[in-house]
N, C-alpha and C positions, 0 to 999 in steps of 0.2 A: 504494500500500500504506500509506504513512505517513498520508495524508489520511484513509483509511478508519478506521485505528486511532485517530487523534487525535479523530475524531468521537465515539468511544465512551470513550476513556481519555485523561486529561490527560498527554500525552507531549510537548507542545510542538509546534512546527511545523518541518517539513523541506521545503524547496523545492528538490528535486534538479534539476528542469528549468531553474531560474533560471540555473544556471552550466553547463548542458550545452553541450558544444562538439562538434558532429558531425565536426569536422576533427581532433580529438585524442582518440582513444579512451582513451589512457593517463590523461589528466586526468580523464576520466569515471569510470574505474575507481577512481582515488584519491578522487574526490568521493563516489561511492557507498559506498566502504569507510568513509569518515569519517562518513557519515550512519548506517551500520550500527553503528559504534562508539558513537555517541551513543545509539542505540536499545538497544544492549547495556547501557549504563549505567542506562537506565530499568529494564530487566529486573532488574539486580542490586539496584537501590534497592528494588524491589518484592519481592525475595527469590525471584525466579524463575530457575531454572537455564537457562542457554543451551545449546541442543543444536545441534550442527553436523553 
């Protein structure tokens, strides 16, 4: 998802799979949430409301 978006909009890079650990799903949840938080900051900087 992030790679597709970053090819069209300058949002930086996010390599979620780099830190993926199939043996610890809780760490993966925290990792994905942290990336989504960065992505939310991009939305806010662009003046776009985040919908949940």
